[in-house]
C-alpha positions as CSV (number, residue, x, y, z in Angstrom):
1,M,21.9,-12.5,-7.2
2,A,23.9,-10.6,-4.6
3,S,23.5,-6.9,-3.9
4,K,25.4,-4.7,-6.2
5,M,26.7,-2.5,-3.4
6,S,30.0,-3.3,-1.7
7,R,29.7,-5.0,1.7
8,R,31.2,-1.9,3.5
9,S,28.9,0.6,1.9
10,F,25.9,-1.7,2.5
11,V,26.8,-2.1,6.2
12,V,27.7,1.5,6.9
13,G,25.3,3.4,4.6
14,L,22.2,1.4,3.9
15,P,20.5,1.5,7.3
16,L,20.7,5.3,7.4
17,V,19.2,5.6,4.0
18,L,16.5,3.0,4.2
19,A,15.5,3.8,7.8
20,A,13.0,6.3,6.5
21,C,11.1,3.5,4.9
22,Q,10.5,1.6,8.1
23,G,7.0,0.7,9.1
24,R,6.1,-2.1,11.2
25,G,5.7,13.3,-14.0
26,R,2.6,14.8,-15.0
27,G,1.6,15.0,-18.6
28,T,-0.9,13.7,-21.1
29,A,-0.8,10.7,-23.3
30,P,-3.4,8.3,-24.9
31,L,-4.9,5.8,-22.5
32,P,-3.5,2.2,-23.0
33,A,-5.5,-0.1,-25.2
34,S,-6.5,-2.3,-22.2
35,L,-5.8,-2.6,-18.5
36,G,-6.2,-6.3,-18.9
37,F,-8.9,-6.4,-16.2
38,G,-11.5,-7.8,-18.6
39,S,-11.8,-9.1,-22.1
40,S,-9.5,-7.7,-24.8
41,A,-11.9,-8.7,-27.6
42,A,-14.0,-5.6,-27.5
43,P,-14.6,-3.8,-30.8
44,A,-12.0,-1.1,-31.5
45,S,-14.6,1.6,-31.5
46,S,-15.4,0.8,-27.9
47,V,-11.9,0.4,-26.5
48,T,-11.3,4.0,-25.5
49,S,-14.6,4.4,-23.6
50,D,-14.3,1.0,-22.0
51,V,-10.8,1.6,-20.8
52,A,-11.7,5.1,-19.5
53,S,-14.5,3.5,-17.6
54,E,-12.1,0.8,-16.2
55,Y,-9.7,3.5,-15.0
56,A,-12.5,5.6,-13.6
57,S,-13.4,2.6,-11.5
58,A,-9.8,1.5,-10.7
59,Y,-8.8,5.0,-9.4
60,A,-12.1,6.0,-7.9
61,P,-12.4,7.3,-4.2
62,I,-12.6,4.3,-1.9
63,T,-13.1,3.5,1.8
64,D,-10.6,1.1,3.1
65,G,-9.9,0.0,6.7
66,G,-12.2,2.7,7.9
67,F,-10.3,5.4,6.1
68,S,-11.5,7.5,3.1
69,L,-9.1,7.7,0.2
70,P,-9.5,10.3,-2.5
71,G,-9.6,9.3,-6.2
72,I,-6.6,9.6,-8.4
73,D,-7.0,12.3,-11.2
74,Y,-5.6,9.8,-13.6
75,Q,-6.4,11.9,-16.7
76,N,-3.8,14.4,-15.6
77,F,-1.0,11.9,-15.4
78,N,1.2,10.4,-18.1
79,A,-0.7,7.2,-19.1
80,R,2.5,5.2,-19.0
81,Y,2.3,5.3,-15.2
82,L,-1.3,4.0,-15.0
83,R,-1.9,0.4,-14.0
84,Q,-2.0,-1.8,-17.1
85,S,-1.4,-5.2,-18.5
86,V,1.7,-5.2,-20.8
87,R,3.9,-7.6,-22.8
88,Y,6.8,-8.6,-20.6
89,F,9.1,-11.4,-21.3
90,T,11.4,-12.4,-18.4
91,R,13.2,-15.4,-17.0
92,Y,11.5,-14.9,-13.6
93,P,8.5,-17.1,-12.7
94,V,4.9,-16.0,-12.6
95,G,4.2,-14.1,-9.3
96,T,7.6,-12.4,-9.2
97,I,7.7,-8.6,-8.6
98,V,10.3,-6.8,-10.7
99,V,11.1,-3.3,-9.6
100,D,12.8,-1.0,-12.2
101,P,13.7,2.2,-10.2
102,A,15.3,3.9,-13.2
103,K,12.2,3.6,-15.4
104,K,9.8,4.1,-12.5
105,F,7.9,0.9,-13.1
106,L,7.0,-2.1,-11.0
107,Y,6.0,-5.3,-12.8
108,L,4.1,-8.3,-11.4
109,V,4.9,-11.2,-13.7
110,E,1.9,-13.0,-15.2
111,P,1.5,-16.0,-17.5
112,R,2.1,-16.1,-21.3
113,G,4.6,-13.3,-21.5
114,R,2.7,-10.6,-19.8
115,A,2.8,-8.6,-16.6
116,M,0.7,-6.1,-14.7
117,R,2.7,-2.9,-14.7
118,Y,2.4,-0.1,-12.2
119,G,3.9,3.4,-12.1
120,I,6.1,4.1,-9.0
121,G,7.8,7.0,-7.3
122,V,11.4,6.3,-6.1
123,G,12.7,7.8,-2.9
124,R,16.4,8.2,-2.2
125,A,16.3,4.9,-0.3
126,G,14.8,3.2,-3.4
127,F,18.2,3.5,-5.2
128,A,20.1,2.3,-2.2
129,W,19.7,-1.4,-2.7
130,S,19.3,-3.8,-5.5
131,G,19.2,-7.6,-5.7
132,E,16.8,-10.4,-5.0
133,A,14.6,-10.8,-2.0
134,V,11.2,-12.1,-0.9
135,V,8.1,-10.5,0.6
136,G,8.9,-11.4,4.2
137,Y,5.6,-10.0,5.4
138,K,3.0,-7.5,4.5
139,R,0.8,-5.1,6.4
140,E,-2.5,-3.2,6.0
141,W,-2.2,0.4,7.2
142,P,1.1,-0.2,8.9
143,K,2.8,1.9,11.5
144,W,5.6,4.2,10.5
145,F,8.7,4.7,12.6
146,P,10.7,7.8,11.7
147,P,14.5,7.2,12.1
148,A,16.4,9.1,14.8
149,E,18.2,11.3,12.3
150,M,14.9,12.4,10.8
151,I,13.6,13.3,14.3
152,A,16.8,15.2,15.0
153,R,16.2,17.3,11.8
154,E,12.4,17.6,12.5
155,P,11.8,17.7,16.2
156,K,8.0,17.8,15.6
157,L,8.3,14.1,14.8
158,E,9.5,13.3,18.3
159,K,5.9,12.3,19.2
160,Y,6.1,9.5,16.6
161,R,9.3,8.0,18.0
162,G,7.2,5.0,19.1
163,G,5.5,4.9,15.8
164,M,2.8,6.7,13.8
165,N,-0.4,4.8,13.6
166,G,-1.7,3.8,10.2
167,G,-3.8,6.3,8.3
168,P,-4.0,8.5,5.2
169,S,-1.3,10.8,6.5
170,N,1.1,8.0,7.4
171,P,4.1,8.0,4.9
172,I,3.8,4.2,4.4
173,G,0.3,4.5,3.1
174,A,-2.5,1.9,2.9
175,R,-0.2,-1.1,2.5
176,G,3.4,-2.1,3.0
177,L,5.4,-5.0,1.5
178,Y,8.5,-5.8,3.5
179,L,11.5,-7.3,1.7
180,Y,13.7,-9.9,3.3
181,Q,16.9,-11.5,2.0
182,N,18.3,-14.7,3.5
183,G,16.0,-14.3,6.5
184,R,17.0,-10.7,7.3
185,D,15.1,-7.5,6.8
186,T,16.6,-5.5,4.0
187,L,14.7,-2.3,5.3
188,Y,13.5,-2.0,1.7
189,R,9.7,-1.4,1.4
190,I,7.1,-1.2,-1.3
191,H,4.4,1.1,0.0
192,G,1.6,3.6,-0.7
193,T,1.7,7.3,-0.8
194,S,-0.6,10.2,-0.1
195,V,1.2,12.4,-2.6
196,P,-0.1,11.2,-6.0
197,S,2.1,13.7,-7.9
198,S,5.3,11.8,-6.7
199,I,4.5,8.8,-9.0
200,G,6.9,8.8,-12.0
201,T,9.4,11.0,-10.1
202,N,12.4,10.7,-7.8
203,A,10.9,11.5,-4.5
204,S,12.8,13.1,-1.6
205,S,12.2,10.2,0.9
206,G,10.9,6.7,1.2
207,C,11.6,3.5,-0.9
208,I,9.2,2.5,-3.6
209,R,5.9,4.3,-3.4
210,M,2.7,3.6,-5.3
211,W,-0.7,5.2,-5.6
212,Q,-2.9,4.0,-2.7
213,Q,-5.3,2.3,-5.1
214,D,-2.3,0.5,-6.8
215,I,-0.6,-0.7,-3.7
216,I,-4.0,-2.1,-2.5
217,D,-4.4,-3.9,-5.8
218,L,-0.8,-5.3,-5.7
219,Y,-1.1,-6.3,-2.1
220,G,-4.1,-8.4,-3.0
221,R,-2.3,-10.2,-5.8
222,V,1.0,-11.0,-3.9
223,D,1.6,-13.7,-1.4
224,I,4.1,-13.8,1.5
225,G,7.2,-15.4,0.1
226,A,6.8,-14.0,-3.3
227,K,10.1,-13.3,-5.1
228,V,11.1,-9.7,-5.6
229,V,13.8,-8.5,-8.0
230,V,15.1,-4.9,-7.7
231,L,17.0,-3.9,-10.7
232,G,20.2,-1.9,-10.3
């Protein structure tokens, strides 16, 4: 499926918008019935406590790559954006990532009509491209390279022209998935964020951002070469 942008707008505008991705809604709602991490055959009376325990573990503080990551206060977010196994019927094969920027969801297609669904935040660059691609490569704690126009707006970023090393304050976060189409870098990224409140929202910058615990989880489930579909 080809990109839905015109060739001229893609060539002229896309690099400027997506460059910020480069790196070599709050509310309350009942918890989902199951994350799908374990058995779904638990008695109904134990579902709520079991699921709460699973989320407490999934979003607990962790140490990764020598860095300490805070826990996600998941109880203060709309439960629809929490990681969970959902029914999802699609023509795409198991292992495909489907990104729905409008609904703020990312799906990892699983067998038997299901998918692991994650909440996402969508930066301006996240709406700049749609189509099919593959995970060209992926990185743990990648460097971030602020684009020249961003440095011009914020001179304090000049020191990072050669790249900001990976770490909790790096805009790419704990993991980065880099999307390629026909062997070329699309400049489109799926990455972590140190701003939990941006999940479920239209963020001011970046591509597709996820909670650090979620991008780490997704990273471990996805292989290089995996198909990615970004809905328009």
